[in-house]
N, CA, C and O atoms as CSV, one atom per row, in Angstrom:
chain,resi,resn,atom,element,x,y,z
A,1,UNK,N,N,196.000,93.485,82.316
A,1,UNK,CA,C,195.977,93.943,83.691
A,1,UNK,C,C,194.749,93.399,84.416
A,1,UNK,O,O,194.851,92.915,85.544
A,2,UNK,N,N,193.585,93.480,83.763
A,2,UNK,CA,C,192.356,92.983,84.390
A,2,UNK,C,C,192.423,91.469,84.547
A,2,UNK,O,O,191.985,90.931,85.564
A,3,UNK,N,N,192.970,90.777,83.544
A,3,UNK,CA,C,193.087,89.324,83.612
A,3,UNK,C,C,193.988,88.901,84.760
A,3,UNK,O,O,193.697,87.925,85.451
A,4,UNK,N,N,195.079,89.627,84.968
A,4,UNK,CA,C,195.980,89.320,86.070
A,4,UNK,C,C,195.289,89.519,87.416
A,4,UNK,O,O,195.489,88.736,88.344
A,5,UNK,N,N,194.478,90.565,87.516
A,5,UNK,CA,C,193.752,90.842,88.753
A,5,UNK,C,C,192.749,89.736,89.043
A,5,UNK,O,O,192.620,89.293,90.184
A,6,UNK,N,N,192.039,89.291,88.015
A,6,UNK,CA,C,191.051,88.231,88.191
A,6,UNK,C,C,191.739,86.931,88.601
A,6,UNK,O,O,191.268,86.237,89.501
A,7,UNK,N,N,192.848,86.601,87.946
A,7,UNK,CA,C,193.581,85.389,88.302
A,7,UNK,C,C,194.130,85.462,89.722
A,7,UNK,O,O,194.090,84.473,90.454
A,8,UNK,N,N,194.639,86.617,90.114
A,8,UNK,CA,C,195.157,86.788,91.471
A,8,UNK,C,C,194.040,86.650,92.497
A,8,UNK,O,O,194.223,86.006,93.530
A,9,UNK,N,N,192.887,87.248,92.223
A,9,UNK,CA,C,191.753,87.153,93.144
A,9,UNK,C,C,191.288,85.701,93.261
A,9,UNK,O,O,190.984,85.236,94.360
A,10,UNK,N,N,191.230,84.987,92.143
A,10,UNK,CA,C,190.835,83.578,92.190
A,10,UNK,C,C,191.834,82.733,92.958
A,10,UNK,O,O,191.447,81.861,93.736
A,11,UNK,N,N,193.111,82.985,92.744
A,11,UNK,CA,C,194.153,82.240,93.452
A,11,UNK,C,C,194.086,82.505,94.950
A,11,UNK,O,O,194.182,81.574,95.750
A,12,UNK,N,N,193.923,83.758,95.332
A,12,UNK,CA,C,193.836,84.094,96.754
A,12,UNK,C,C,192.587,83.503,97.401
A,12,UNK,O,O,192.608,83.119,98.570
A,13,UNK,N,N,191.514,83.434,96.644
A,13,UNK,CA,C,190.276,82.850,97.170
A,13,UNK,C,C,190.489,81.376,97.494
A,13,UNK,O,O,190.029,80.903,98.534
A,14,UNK,N,N,191.177,80.646,96.623
A,14,UNK,CA,C,191.405,79.229,96.868
A,14,UNK,C,C,192.459,78.988,97.949
A,14,UNK,O,O,192.421,77.960,98.625
A,15,UNK,N,N,193.381,79.903,98.118
A,15,UNK,CA,C,194.419,79.726,99.129
A,15,UNK,C,C,193.865,79.959,100.534
A,15,UNK,O,O,194.182,79.207,101.456
A,16,UNK,N,N,193.041,80.992,100.704
A,16,UNK,CA,C,192.583,81.384,102.032
A,16,UNK,C,C,191.147,80.971,102.321
A,16,UNK,O,O,190.424,81.704,102.997
A,17,UNK,N,N,190.726,79.834,101.834
A,17,UNK,CA,C,189.364,79.372,102.131
A,17,UNK,C,C,189.307,78.726,103.506
A,17,UNK,O,O,190.299,78.197,104.008
A,18,UNK,N,N,188.132,78.783,104.097
A,18,UNK,CA,C,187.894,78.194,105.412
A,18,UNK,C,C,186.824,77.116,105.229
A,18,UNK,O,O,185.886,77.290,104.451
A,19,UNK,N,N,186.970,76.006,105.949
A,19,UNK,CA,C,185.975,74.942,105.855
A,19,UNK,C,C,184.639,75.442,106.395
A,19,UNK,O,O,184.596,76.108,107.429
A,20,UNK,N,N,183.556,75.124,105.702
A,20,UNK,CA,C,182.236,75.621,106.086
A,20,UNK,C,C,181.522,74.673,107.031
A,20,UNK,O,O,180.732,75.119,107.862
A,21,UNK,N,N,181.777,73.382,106.926
A,21,UNK,CA,C,181.066,72.374,107.710
A,21,UNK,C,C,179.559,72.546,107.574
A,21,UNK,O,O,178.828,72.524,108.564
A,22,UNK,N,N,179.109,72.715,106.344
A,22,UNK,CA,C,177.698,72.952,106.067
A,22,UNK,C,C,176.947,71.620,105.986
A,22,UNK,O,O,177.521,70.583,105.655
A,23,UNK,N,N,175.669,71.679,106.292
A,23,UNK,CA,C,174.807,70.500,106.241
A,23,UNK,C,C,173.905,70.619,105.031
A,23,UNK,O,O,173.238,71.637,104.845
A,24,UNK,N,N,173.880,69.586,104.210
A,24,UNK,CA,C,172.983,69.550,103.056
A,24,UNK,C,C,171.803,68.664,103.411
A,24,UNK,O,O,171.968,67.475,103.681
A,25,UNK,N,N,170.630,69.240,103.409
A,25,UNK,CA,C,169.409,68.530,103.754
A,25,UNK,C,C,169.134,67.432,102.735
A,25,UNK,O,O,169.349,67.646,101.542
A,26,UNK,N,N,168.667,66.262,103.166
A,26,UNK,CA,C,168.364,65.190,102.212
A,26,UNK,C,C,167.273,65.561,101.209
A,26,UNK,O,O,167.218,64.987,100.122
A,27,UNK,N,N,166.418,66.497,101.553
A,27,UNK,CA,C,165.354,66.915,100.649
A,27,UNK,C,C,165.838,67.755,99.479
A,27,UNK,O,O,165.073,68.019,98.552
A,28,UNK,N,N,167.090,68.177,99.506
A,28,UNK,CA,C,167.616,69.023,98.443
A,28,UNK,C,C,167.690,68.258,97.129
A,28,UNK,O,O,167.624,68.860,96.058
A,29,UNK,N,N,167.827,66.938,97.201
A,29,UNK,CA,C,167.891,66.136,95.971
A,29,UNK,C,C,166.581,66.248,95.209
A,29,UNK,O,O,166.590,66.345,93.982
A,30,UNK,N,N,165.459,66.237,95.909
A,30,UNK,CA,C,164.179,66.362,95.219
A,30,UNK,C,C,164.007,67.765,94.633
A,30,UNK,O,O,163.400,67.917,93.573
A,31,UNK,N,N,164.528,68.783,95.302
A,31,UNK,CA,C,164.448,70.144,94.777
A,31,UNK,C,C,165.292,70.267,93.503
A,31,UNK,O,O,164.853,70.865,92.521
A,32,UNK,N,N,166.490,69.704,93.523
A,32,UNK,CA,C,167.350,69.736,92.338
A,32,UNK,C,C,166.700,68.968,91.201
A,32,UNK,O,O,166.721,69.420,90.057
A,33,UNK,N,N,166.122,67.805,91.505
A,33,UNK,CA,C,165.441,66.995,90.493
A,33,UNK,C,C,164.268,67.759,89.879
A,33,UNK,O,O,164.085,67.742,88.662
A,34,UNK,N,N,163.478,68.424,90.715
A,34,UNK,CA,C,162.349,69.210,90.217
A,34,UNK,C,C,162.830,70.358,89.338
A,34,UNK,O,O,162.200,70.659,88.324
A,35,UNK,N,N,163.915,70.996,89.700
A,35,UNK,CA,C,164.455,72.100,88.898
A,35,UNK,C,C,164.922,71.598,87.541
A,35,UNK,O,O,164.684,72.253,86.526
A,36,UNK,N,N,165.582,70.446,87.507
A,36,UNK,CA,C,166.051,69.892,86.240
A,36,UNK,C,C,164.880,69.519,85.354
A,36,UNK,O,O,164.870,69.857,84.171
A,37,UNK,N,N,163.892,68.827,85.902
A,37,UNK,CA,C,162.708,68.438,85.124
A,37,UNK,C,C,161.963,69.678,84.644
A,37,UNK,O,O,161.512,69.715,83.499
A,38,UNK,N,N,161.823,70.690,85.491
A,38,UNK,CA,C,161.150,71.926,85.090
A,38,UNK,C,C,161.877,72.634,83.965
A,38,UNK,O,O,161.240,73.164,83.055
A,39,UNK,N,N,163.200,72.653,84.012
A,39,UNK,CA,C,163.978,73.291,82.945
A,39,UNK,C,C,163.823,72.533,81.635
A,39,UNK,O,O,163.718,73.146,80.572
A,40,UNK,N,N,163.808,71.194,81.701
A,40,UNK,CA,C,163.629,70.390,80.485
A,40,UNK,C,C,162.256,70.626,79.878
A,40,UNK,O,O,162.133,70.800,78.666
A,41,UNK,N,N,161.229,70.632,80.707
A,41,UNK,CA,C,159.862,70.853,80.207
A,41,UNK,C,C,159.715,72.258,79.634
A,41,UNK,O,O,159.127,72.429,78.566
A,42,UNK,N,N,160.240,73.265,80.327
A,42,UNK,CA,C,160.157,74.642,79.832
A,42,UNK,C,C,160.902,74.793,78.509
A,42,UNK,O,O,160.427,75.475,77.602
A,43,UNK,N,N,162.056,74.163,78.399
A,43,UNK,CA,C,162.808,74.204,77.142
A,43,UNK,C,C,162.046,73.536,76.010
A,43,UNK,O,O,162.032,74.039,74.887
A,44,UNK,N,N,161.410,72.401,76.300
A,44,UNK,CA,C,160.616,71.709,75.285
A,44,UNK,C,C,159.439,72.533,74.808
A,44,UNK,O,O,159.144,72.561,73.613
A,45,UNK,N,N,158.768,73.196,75.719
A,45,UNK,CA,C,157.628,74.032,75.339
A,45,UNK,C,C,158.092,75.230,74.529
A,45,UNK,O,O,157.446,75.605,73.551
A,46,UNK,N,N,159.209,75.835,74.926
A,46,UNK,CA,C,159.741,76.972,74.165
A,46,UNK,C,C,160.118,76.543,72.750
A,46,UNK,O,O,159.835,77.258,71.789
A,47,UNK,N,N,160.752,75.386,72.620
A,47,UNK,CA,C,161.110,74.878,71.288
A,47,UNK,C,C,159.854,74.623,70.462
A,47,UNK,O,O,159.817,74.937,69.273
A,48,UNK,N,N,158.832,74.057,71.085
A,48,UNK,CA,C,157.585,73.771,70.376
A,48,UNK,C,C,156.939,75.054,69.864
A,48,UNK,O,O,156.505,75.113,68.713
A,49,UNK,N,N,156.875,76.070,70.700
A,49,UNK,CA,C,156.244,77.335,70.303
A,49,UNK,C,C,157.005,77.978,69.153
A,49,UNK,O,O,156.406,78.385,68.157
A,50,UNK,N,N,158.309,78.069,69.286
A,50,UNK,CA,C,159.086,78.725,68.246
A,50,UNK,C,C,159.220,77.867,66.998
A,50,UNK,O,O,159.418,78.403,65.907
A,51,UNK,N,N,159.117,76.546,67.128
A,51,UNK,CA,C,159.159,75.682,65.950
A,51,UNK,C,C,157.940,75.941,65.070
A,51,UNK,O,O,158.069,76.036,63.849
A,52,UNK,N,N,156.757,76.056,65.675
A,52,UNK,CA,C,155.550,76.335,64.888
A,52,UNK,C,C,155.624,77.708,64.236
A,52,UNK,O,O,155.197,77.870,63.093
A,53,UNK,N,N,156.153,78.688,64.937
A,53,UNK,CA,C,156.297,80.017,64.338
A,53,UNK,C,C,157.287,79.978,63.179
A,53,UNK,O,O,157.053,80.589,62.136
A,54,UNK,N,N,158.395,79.257,63.364
A,54,UNK,CA,C,159.400,79.129,62.314
A,54,UNK,C,C,158.829,78.374,61.110
A,54,UNK,O,O,159.093,78.738,59.965
A,55,UNK,N,N,158.064,77.345,61.365
A,55,UNK,CA,C,157.474,76.538,60.304
A,55,UNK,C,C,156.436,77.336,59.524
A,55,UNK,O,O,156.321,77.181,58.308
A,56,UNK,N,N,155.691,78.177,60.202
A,56,UNK,CA,C,154.661,78.970,59.533
A,56,UNK,C,C,155.257,80.041,58.625
A,56,UNK,O,O,154.588,80.491,57.695
A,57,UNK,N,N,156.480,80.453,58.867
A,57,UNK,CA,C,157.120,81.446,58.003
A,57,UNK,C,C,157.327,80.877,56.609
A,57,UNK,O,O,157.111,81.568,55.613
A,58,UNK,N,N,157.742,79.623,56.536
A,58,UNK,CA,C,158.071,79.006,55.264
A,58,UNK,C,C,156.922,78.200,54.658
A,58,UNK,O,O,157.048,77.637,53.571
A,59,UNK,N,N,155.819,78.158,55.368
A,59,UNK,CA,C,154.663,77.410,54.885
A,59,UNK,C,C,154.012,78.173,53.728
A,59,UNK,O,O,153.856,79.393,53.782
A,60,UNK,N,N,153.642,77.444,52.698
A,60,UNK,CA,C,152.976,78.085,51.568
A,60,UNK,C,C,151.563,78.467,51.969
A,60,UNK,O,O,150.822,77.690,52.571
A,61,UNK,N,N,151.226,79.684,51.613
A,61,UNK,CA,C,149.878,80.139,51.919
A,61,UNK,C,C,148.950,79.720,50.790
A,61,UNK,O,O,149.248,79.923,49.613
A,62,UNK,N,N,147.839,79.143,51.160
A,62,UNK,CA,C,146.838,78.753,50.167
A,62,UNK,C,C,145.890,79.930,49.964
A,62,UNK,O,O,145.157,80.326,50.870
A,63,UNK,N,N,145.923,80.463,48.785
A,63,UNK,CA,C,145.073,81.615,48.491
A,63,UNK,C,C,143.724,81.163,47.957
A,63,UNK,O,O,143.577,80.043,47.467
A,64,UNK,N,N,142.765,82.029,48.056
A,64,UNK,CA,C,141.444,81.743,47.511
A,64,UNK,C,C,141.452,82.091,46.040
A,64,UNK,O,O,141.656,83.241,45.652
A,65,UNK,N,N,141.227,81.082,45.239
A,65,UNK,CA,C,141.171,81.308,43.789
A,65,UNK,C,C,139.710,81.375,43.372
A,65,UNK,O,O,139.000,80.370,43.408
A,66,UNK,N,N,139.271,82.538,42.985
A,66,UNK,CA,C,137.897,82.647,42.506
A,66,UNK,C,C,137.937,82.817,40.991
A,66,UNK,O,O,138.154,83.911,40.472
A,67,UNK,N,N,137.724,81.708,40.308
A,67,UNK,CA,C,137.716,81.721,38.838
A,67,UNK,C,C,136.318,81.813,38.315
A,67,UNK,O,O,136.112,81.837,37.102
């Protein structure tokens, strides 16, 4: 029942759409580019942080041997 409602709402949305005639500023390309680069850098830093934590879990601890 819910799936039918969602499909009907989606179908009606596409049938009764109105043209927006919106203007996309030329500067939006640089904003999109900055967002993509920022997401890549943030993902790389997150992977780096969690990689070191993951690696330290399995790293052998060197104990002090006092003989």
